[in-house]
C-alpha positions, 0 to 999 in steps of 0.5 A, a space after each residue: 528465533 522470532 519472526 514477523 509476517 503480516 499482510 495488510 491492504 492499501 487502496 490507491 485513490 485520487 488523494 493518495 494511499 489509504 490503509 484498509 482500516 480507513 473508510 474509503 468510498 469505492 468510487 475513489 479507489 483506483 486499485 487495491 493492493 496487498 502489502 506482505 511483510 516478512 522478517 525472519 528474525 529480530 535482526 534480519 532484513 525486512 522483506 516487503 512484497 506488493 500484489 495487486 488485488 483488483 482495480 476499478 474499471 472506471 480508471 484507465 491504465 493511464 490514470 492509474 499510472 499517473 496516480 502511481 507516479 504522483 503517489 509512490 508505494 507507501 514502503 518506497 516513501 521517504 517517510 518511515 512506514 510506521 509514520 505513514 501508518 500514524 498519518 492514516 
């Protein structure tokens, strides 16, 4: 039985979601989130969980809500997550 379990961080910015591997100025980051992916077996369903790690006090809750409305979480995007990673 093989399984997959990994975590990565994403930053919600005024331009959209940025993966942790891409340089992002601190002042552009509204929130930082951790994406945890678990798949129990090769044929099992992938489980994805998001957890907020921090937010920039320069952004109000309303501004963050507007960014979330404009830029859905990457895993909920209509494009596949692998493609999302390749766009970064």
